[in-house]
C-alpha positions as CSV (number, residue, x, y, z in Angstrom):
1,M,13.2,-13.8,-14.5
2,K,15.1,-17.1,-14.5
3,R,13.4,-19.7,-12.6
4,S,16.0,-20.3,-9.7
5,P,16.0,-24.0,-8.4
6,S,16.6,-22.9,-5.0
7,S,13.3,-20.9,-5.1
8,Y,11.6,-24.3,-5.7
9,L,13.4,-26.0,-2.8
10,A,12.2,-23.4,-0.8
11,V,8.4,-24.1,-1.7
12,L,9.1,-27.7,-1.1
13,G,10.5,-26.6,2.2
14,V,7.3,-24.9,3.3
15,G,5.5,-28.1,2.1
16,L,7.4,-30.5,4.0
17,V,6.8,-28.5,7.2
18,A,3.3,-28.7,6.6
19,V,3.6,-32.5,6.2
20,A,5.6,-32.7,9.6
21,A,2.6,-30.8,11.4
22,V,0.1,-33.4,9.7
23,V,2.0,-36.2,11.2
24,T,3.0,-35.2,14.5
25,S,0.1,-32.7,15.7
26,S,-2.9,-33.8,17.4
27,H,-4.8,-31.3,15.3
28,P,-3.4,-31.5,11.8
29,L,-5.8,-29.5,9.7
30,Y,-5.7,-26.9,12.5
31,A,-2.1,-26.7,12.5
32,V,-2.0,-26.6,8.5
33,V,-4.3,-23.5,8.6
34,V,-2.2,-21.7,11.1
35,L,1.0,-22.4,8.9
36,S,-0.9,-21.3,5.9
37,W,-1.7,-18.2,7.6
38,L,2.0,-17.6,8.6
39,D,2.8,-17.9,5.1
40,L,0.2,-15.6,3.9
41,T,1.5,-13.0,6.6
42,T,4.9,-13.3,5.3
43,S,3.5,-12.9,1.8
44,L,1.7,-9.7,2.6
45,V,4.7,-8.1,4.5
46,R,6.7,-8.9,1.5
47,R,4.2,-7.6,-1.1
48,T,3.8,-4.7,1.1
49,C,7.5,-3.7,1.0
50,Q,7.6,-4.4,-2.6
51,T,4.8,-2.1,-3.4
52,L,7.0,0.8,-1.8
53,F,9.9,0.0,-4.0
54,A,8.3,-1.2,-7.2
55,A,9.0,-0.1,-10.9
56,P,7.5,2.9,-12.3
57,R,4.1,2.1,-13.4
58,E,3.6,1.5,-17.3
59,T,1.2,4.5,-17.6
60,V,2.3,7.7,-16.4
61,S,0.1,10.7,-15.3
62,P,-0.6,13.5,-17.8
63,T,2.2,15.4,-15.8
64,G,4.6,13.0,-17.6
65,A,5.5,12.6,-21.3
66,A,3.0,9.5,-21.9
67,P,-0.9,10.2,-22.0
68,A,-3.0,10.1,-18.8
69,P,-4.7,6.7,-17.7
70,E,-7.9,6.0,-19.1
71,G,-10.7,7.1,-17.2
72,G,-8.0,9.1,-15.1
73,N,-7.4,6.0,-12.7
74,S,-3.8,5.3,-12.1
75,T,-2.7,1.9,-12.8
76,L,-1.5,1.4,-9.4
77,S,-4.9,1.5,-7.7
78,P,-8.4,2.0,-8.3
79,Y,-8.6,4.4,-5.3
80,E,-7.2,7.8,-7.0
81,Q,-9.0,10.1,-4.5
82,G,-7.3,9.0,-1.0
83,F,-4.2,9.4,1.1
84,F,-1.4,10.9,-0.9
85,R,-3.5,11.2,-3.7
86,F,-1.2,13.8,-5.3
87,F,1.6,11.7,-5.5
88,S,-0.1,10.1,-8.2
89,A,0.5,13.2,-10.6
90,K,4.3,13.4,-9.2
91,V,7.2,12.8,-11.6
92,G,10.4,11.5,-10.2
93,S,11.7,9.3,-7.4
94,V,14.0,9.5,-4.6
95,T,16.9,7.2,-3.5
96,V,16.4,5.8,0.3
97,A,19.5,3.4,0.2
98,D,22.0,2.5,-2.4
99,R,21.2,-1.2,-2.2
100,L,17.3,-0.6,-2.8
101,P,15.6,0.5,-5.9
102,P,14.6,4.2,-6.1
103,V,11.0,5.1,-4.6
104,S,8.7,6.7,-7.0
105,L,6.4,8.9,-5.3
106,H,3.4,7.7,-7.0
107,N,4.0,4.2,-5.3
108,V,4.0,5.7,-1.9
109,R,0.3,6.3,-1.9
110,P,-0.7,2.5,-2.2
111,F,1.9,1.4,0.5
112,V,0.7,3.9,2.9
113,N,-2.9,3.1,2.5
114,V,-2.0,-0.8,2.8
115,V,0.1,0.1,5.9
116,F,-2.7,2.3,7.6
117,L,-5.6,0.0,6.8
118,S,-3.7,-3.0,8.1
119,L,-3.0,-1.1,11.5
120,F,-6.3,0.4,12.1
121,F,-8.7,-2.2,10.5
122,F,-7.3,-5.7,9.2
123,I,-5.3,-6.6,12.4
124,P,-7.7,-5.1,15.1
125,V,-10.7,-7.2,13.4
126,A,-8.5,-10.5,13.2
127,A,-7.1,-9.6,16.7
128,V,-11.0,-9.3,18.1
129,G,-11.7,-12.7,16.2
130,V,-8.8,-14.5,17.5
131,S,-9.1,-13.4,21.0
132,S,-12.9,-14.1,21.5
133,K,-13.0,-17.4,19.1
134,V,-9.9,-19.1,18.9
135,V,-7.5,-18.5,21.7
136,S,-10.1,-18.8,24.6
137,S,-11.3,-22.2,23.4
138,P,-9.7,-25.6,24.9
139,V,-9.1,-26.8,21.5
140,F,-6.3,-24.1,21.3
141,D,-4.7,-25.3,24.6
142,E,-4.5,-28.8,23.3
143,F,-2.9,-27.6,20.0
144,W,-0.5,-25.6,21.7
145,S,1.6,-28.4,23.0
146,R,5.0,-29.8,22.1
147,P,5.9,-30.1,19.1
148,T,3.5,-27.4,17.7
149,P,5.7,-24.4,18.9
150,L,9.0,-26.1,17.1
151,I,6.7,-26.8,13.8
152,L,5.4,-23.1,13.7
153,A,9.0,-21.9,14.1
154,A,10.1,-23.9,11.3
155,G,7.2,-22.9,9.2
156,T,8.1,-19.4,9.9
157,L,11.7,-19.8,8.8
158,A,10.7,-21.6,5.7
159,S,8.1,-19.0,4.5
160,A,10.5,-16.3,5.0
161,A,13.2,-18.1,3.1
162,K,10.6,-18.8,0.4
163,H,9.7,-14.8,0.0
164,G,13.4,-13.8,0.5
165,L,14.5,-15.7,-2.6
166,L,11.5,-14.5,-4.7
167,V,12.3,-10.9,-3.5
168,R,16.2,-11.9,-4.5
169,N,15.2,-13.1,-7.8
170,H,13.2,-9.8,-8.9
171,A,16.4,-8.1,-7.7
172,R,18.2,-9.8,-10.1
173,S,16.1,-9.3,-13.0
174,E,13.5,-6.4,-12.9
175,W,11.3,-5.1,-10.0
176,P,7.5,-5.7,-10.8
177,T,5.1,-2.9,-10.8
178,A,3.0,-2.0,-7.9
179,G,-0.2,-3.3,-9.5
180,A,1.7,-6.7,-10.1
181,V,2.5,-7.4,-6.0
182,A,-0.1,-5.2,-4.3
183,P,-1.6,-7.1,-1.7
184,R,-5.4,-6.2,-2.6
185,W,-7.8,-8.9,-1.6
186,R,-5.1,-10.8,0.0
187,F,-5.5,-8.8,3.2
188,G,-9.3,-9.2,3.3
189,L,-8.5,-13.0,3.3
190,W,-6.0,-12.6,6.1
191,M,-8.3,-11.0,8.2
192,L,-10.7,-13.6,7.9
193,Y,-8.3,-16.7,8.4
194,W,-9.7,-17.3,12.2
195,V,-13.0,-18.1,10.9
196,P,-11.8,-21.7,9.7
197,L,-10.1,-21.9,12.7
198,W,-13.2,-21.3,14.6
199,F,-15.0,-24.0,12.8
200,L,-12.2,-26.4,13.4
201,T,-12.6,-25.7,17.2
202,A,-16.5,-26.6,17.0
203,L,-15.6,-30.2,15.1
204,H,-12.9,-30.9,17.5
205,A,-15.4,-30.5,20.3
206,T,-17.8,-33.1,18.7
207,G,-15.1,-35.9,19.7
208,P,-12.2,-37.7,18.3
209,E,-14.4,-39.7,15.6
210,V,-13.8,-36.8,13.1
211,G,-9.8,-37.0,13.4
212,D,-9.1,-39.2,10.5
213,L,-11.4,-37.3,8.2
214,L,-9.7,-34.1,9.3
215,T,-6.3,-35.8,9.0
216,L,-6.9,-36.6,5.0
217,V,-8.3,-33.2,4.2
218,A,-5.2,-31.7,5.8
219,G,-3.0,-33.8,3.7
220,L,-4.9,-32.8,0.5
221,V,-4.7,-29.1,1.5
222,V,-0.7,-29.2,1.8
223,V,-0.5,-31.2,-1.7
224,G,-2.9,-28.5,-3.1
225,R,-1.0,-25.4,-1.6
226,T,2.5,-27.0,-2.7
227,V,1.3,-27.6,-6.3
228,R,-0.2,-24.2,-6.5
229,D,2.9,-22.3,-4.9
230,I,5.3,-24.0,-7.5
231,R,3.0,-22.7,-10.3
232,S,2.7,-19.3,-8.9
233,F,6.3,-19.1,-8.8
234,G,6.3,-19.8,-12.7
235,D,3.6,-17.3,-13.2
236,A,5.8,-14.5,-11.3
237,A,8.7,-15.3,-13.7
238,G,6.6,-14.6,-16.5
239,A,5.1,-11.3,-15.2
240,T,8.3,-10.0,-14.3
241,E,9.6,-10.6,-17.7
242,S,6.8,-8.6,-19.4
243,T,7.1,-5.7,-16.6
244,R,10.7,-5.3,-17.9
245,S,10.2,-3.9,-21.3
246,S,7.2,-1.6,-20.0
247,A,9.2,-0.3,-17.3
248,N,12.1,0.6,-19.5
249,T,9.8,2.5,-21.9
250,T,8.2,4.4,-19.1
251,D,11.9,5.4,-17.6
252,S,12.9,6.6,-21.3
253,A,9.5,8.5,-21.6
254,S,9.5,10.2,-18.2
255,S,13.3,11.4,-18.9
256,T,11.9,13.8,-21.5
257,V,10.3,16.0,-18.8
258,S,13.1,15.7,-15.8
259,S,15.1,18.6,-16.8
260,L,14.6,22.4,-17.0
261,P,14.4,24.8,-19.8
262,S,17.5,26.2,-20.8
263,G,17.8,30.0,-19.5
264,E,16.9,31.9,-16.4
265,P,13.4,32.5,-15.3
266,C,12.2,35.9,-14.8
267,S,11.0,35.2,-11.4
268,T,10.2,32.3,-9.0
269,I,7.4,31.6,-6.6
270,R,7.7,29.1,-3.9
271,P,4.6,27.9,-1.6
272,N,4.5,29.1,1.9
273,R,5.7,25.9,3.8
274,R,3.9,26.5,7.0
275,A,0.7,27.1,4.8
276,V,1.5,23.7,3.0
277,R,1.7,21.9,6.2
278,L,-1.6,23.5,7.7
279,A,-3.4,22.7,4.6
280,G,-2.2,19.2,4.5
281,A,-3.6,18.6,8.2
282,V,-7.1,20.4,7.3
283,D,-7.4,18.3,4.2
284,S,-6.8,15.2,5.9
285,L,-8.7,15.5,8.8
286,L,-11.6,16.7,6.7
287,P,-11.7,14.4,3.5
288,F,-13.7,16.8,1.4
289,G,-11.1,19.0,0.2
290,N,-9.7,19.6,-3.5
291,A,-9.9,16.5,-5.7
292,A,-11.0,14.5,-2.8
293,S,-14.6,14.0,-3.9
294,S,-14.7,10.2,-3.2
295,F,-17.0,8.4,-1.0
296,R,-14.3,5.8,-0.5
297,R,-12.2,7.9,1.2
298,V,-15.1,9.5,3.6
299,E,-16.1,5.7,4.1
300,G,-12.8,4.4,5.0
301,Q,-11.7,7.0,7.6
302,Y,-15.0,6.9,9.4
303,A,-15.3,3.6,9.2
304,I,-11.9,3.1,10.9
305,A,-13.0,5.4,13.6
306,V,-16.1,3.5,14.3
307,V,-14.1,0.3,14.5
308,L,-11.9,1.5,17.0
309,L,-14.7,3.2,19.0
310,V,-16.3,-0.2,19.3
311,G,-13.2,-2.5,19.3
312,V,-11.2,-0.9,22.1
313,P,-13.5,-1.3,24.8
314,L,-14.3,-4.8,23.5
315,V,-10.7,-6.0,23.5
316,G,-10.1,-4.1,27.0
317,H,-12.8,-6.1,28.3
318,E,-12.4,-9.3,26.9
319,V,-8.9,-9.7,26.5
320,W,-7.2,-7.9,29.0
321,G,-10.4,-8.1,31.6
322,I,-10.6,-4.6,32.3
323,T,-13.9,-3.9,34.0
324,S,-13.6,-0.2,34.8
325,L,-15.9,2.1,32.5
326,P,-13.7,5.1,33.4
327,L,-10.4,3.3,32.2
328,L,-12.1,1.8,29.3
329,G,-13.3,5.2,28.2
330,A,-9.9,6.8,28.8
331,A,-8.4,4.0,26.5
332,T,-10.9,4.7,24.0
333,V,-10.1,8.2,23.6
334,A,-6.7,7.8,23.9
335,T,-6.8,5.5,20.8
336,L,-9.2,7.8,18.9
337,G,-6.7,11.0,19.7
338,A,-3.8,8.9,18.3
339,Y,-5.6,7.9,15.4
340,I,-6.7,11.5,14.7
341,G,-3.0,12.7,15.3
342,V,-1.7,10.1,12.7
343,V,-4.6,11.2,10.3
344,A,-3.2,14.9,10.7
345,L,0.3,13.8,10.3
346,I,-0.1,11.9,7.4
347,G,-1.8,14.9,5.9
348,V,1.3,17.1,7.0
349,V,3.6,14.7,5.2
350,H,1.4,14.2,2.2
351,F,1.2,18.0,1.0
352,E,5.1,18.7,2.1
353,L,6.2,16.2,-0.2
354,A,3.8,17.1,-3.0
355,F,4.0,20.7,-2.7
356,G,6.6,21.8,-0.1
357,A,9.7,21.7,-2.5
358,L,7.6,23.0,-5.7
359,E,8.6,26.3,-7.3
360,Y,7.0,27.9,-10.1
361,R,9.3,29.3,-12.5
362,L,7.9,32.0,-14.8
363,S,10.0,32.8,-18.1
364,D,9.2,35.1,-20.9
365,D,7.0,32.4,-22.7
366,E,6.1,29.4,-20.0
367,L,5.4,28.7,-16.4
368,V,7.2,25.6,-15.2
369,A,6.7,23.9,-12.0
370,Y,9.8,22.2,-10.6
371,D,10.3,20.1,-7.7
372,R,13.5,20.8,-6.2
373,R,13.4,17.5,-4.2
374,L,13.0,15.3,-6.9
375,D,15.0,17.6,-9.3
376,A,12.3,17.2,-11.9
377,V,9.8,19.0,-14.0
378,Q,6.2,18.3,-12.8
379,W,4.3,20.3,-15.5
380,C,4.7,23.2,-17.6
381,V,2.2,25.6,-19.5
382,P,3.0,28.2,-22.3
383,L,2.0,31.7,-21.1
384,D,-0.6,31.9,-24.2
385,A,-2.3,28.9,-22.7
386,I,-3.5,30.7,-19.4
387,R,-6.6,32.1,-20.1
388,D,-7.1,33.6,-16.6
389,A,-5.6,33.2,-13.2
390,T,-7.7,33.7,-9.8
391,A,-6.5,33.7,-6.2
392,E,-8.9,30.9,-4.4
393,R,-9.7,31.5,-0.3
394,A,-12.0,28.7,0.5
395,L,-11.3,26.6,3.5
396,F,-8.9,24.0,1.6
397,D,-7.3,26.7,-0.5
398,S,-6.1,29.0,2.2
399,P,-5.0,27.7,5.2
400,P,-6.4,29.2,8.6
401,A,-3.5,31.8,10.4
402,T,-2.1,32.4,7.1
403,D,-2.5,34.7,4.1
404,A,-1.4,32.2,1.5
405,A,-3.9,30.8,-0.9
406,M,-4.0,29.0,-4.1
407,V,-4.1,30.5,-7.7
408,A,-6.1,28.6,-9.8
409,L,-5.1,28.6,-13.8
410,D,-7.6,28.3,-16.2
411,R,-5.6,26.6,-19.1
412,T,-6.8,26.7,-22.6
413,D,-4.6,23.5,-23.4
414,D,-6.3,21.5,-20.7
415,A,-3.5,19.3,-20.0
416,A,-5.2,17.3,-17.4
417,E,-8.9,16.9,-17.3
418,T,-9.1,14.1,-14.5
419,E,-8.6,14.6,-10.9
420,P,-6.0,14.7,-9.2
421,Y,-4.0,15.7,-11.9
422,R,-6.3,18.5,-12.9
423,F,-5.7,20.3,-9.5
424,Y,-2.0,19.5,-9.6
425,C,-1.4,21.0,-12.8
426,H,-4.0,23.9,-12.9
427,S,-2.8,25.3,-9.3
428,L,-0.3,27.3,-7.8
429,A,-0.1,25.9,-4.4
430,F,-0.4,27.9,-1.2
431,V,1.6,30.9,-2.3
432,D,2.0,34.3,-0.5
433,E,0.4,37.4,-2.1
434,P,-2.0,35.3,-4.4
435,E,-3.8,38.1,-5.7
436,R,-0.4,39.7,-6.9
437,V,0.5,36.5,-8.4
438,A,-2.6,36.1,-10.1
439,E,-2.9,39.4,-11.6
440,R,0.6,39.2,-13.2
441,L,0.1,35.9,-14.7
442,T,-3.1,37.6,-16.0
443,S,-1.4,40.8,-17.3
444,I,1.3,39.1,-19.0
445,R,-1.3,37.8,-21.6
446,S,-2.6,41.3,-22.3
447,G,0.2,42.4,-24.3
448,P,3.9,42.2,-24.9
449,E,4.6,45.9,-23.3
450,E,2.6,45.5,-20.4
451,G,3.6,41.8,-19.7
452,Q,7.2,42.8,-19.8
453,N,6.6,45.9,-17.4
454,A,4.6,43.5,-14.9
455,S,7.3,40.9,-15.3
456,D,9.9,43.7,-14.3
457,A,8.0,44.9,-11.2
458,H,7.4,41.2,-9.8
459,A,11.2,40.2,-10.4
460,Q,12.2,43.1,-7.8
461,R,10.0,41.6,-5.1
462,P,11.4,38.9,-2.7
463,V,10.7,35.3,-3.4
464,S,7.9,33.8,-1.4
465,T,9.2,30.7,1.0
């Protein structure tokens, strides 16, 4: 990526606003910390959006042409078992708008995880800290006087210009992968930015004698941040150049599995869409389902519920001055209910996009999983490699109030040993009449004549929808 002079000017603009804050503010270091917090906020928004529209990852899943990531972990995130985990195994992308890069489905999972954790964990924790320790102090009232609002507005505009130019430079060359732009630990830092403000509040309360020292520290912080930002722009340029070749390699490799085999299939089996959506809601609310054996997911979901259970009444009492216990209880129940509804809706969307548009095309010599929405082959297996097929009717395999169930394949080729790739590539998801489907897949291997009779019989049955 070519280093644009305007990008460096934008970085210097952010630094100049910080210098103006040091010169004009009654609490210079306090103002510099707030401006840094605003710049970090803009950076997190930019990184989160770029995660969604990031380039395809360097190493694709076992469903694609390249080998599986070492240890079964995606190159996008160490959290393989979580919300939208089956997107890790998806091949293909969708176009949202002509002016935007296509969205690879495996990038949706880290994007949604970041947004979800931000809304229900990072932002509430930061809001509690700011409201209880910063805004309520007299030092904040002294800080929030002219020209502080103008300086903060200028800082926000300068930060938006800086990160906007960085996005433009990426768009003109190559978009980085999600692993290169994901917020990661920066959200934890953002959540705790109110702590130094609380510390500075205590220092300012000791009297004016610390003013000169804090002004000196503020100047050093501004210089250090400006130098760091200039260097980081150069590092980002080099990282994007190294991403370009690997992204092109991934695109060419993935294209080898994006077309259907020639010839018409003997029959086509499609998942039951209602069962897919019900299964998604159950899987999301009860994080113990297929390919979900991760303590991180259980810990994360219930940790957020605990934070809401404690944080809603605390914020209601401390910030909004609500003293009525019934009203606080109603607000807590409503918030938890909204949280549960959002979790269920995420599960519905997850399974609909992962399995809803799949169709399993059975030909004379292979079984192909094809996604109509993405127009891409997801996986295929020779019929000779299917040792056995069984219908699974456990809670997470057969949704309540439906007759659909999973058909598990015992494959001899072991195309995907790790989760969630193994489940995705070794299952026919939520199909109607699963026993008949399993019986047919098993009978095809028993012999050419018997397999042909079974194929003719099944081809006359209506396709599941």
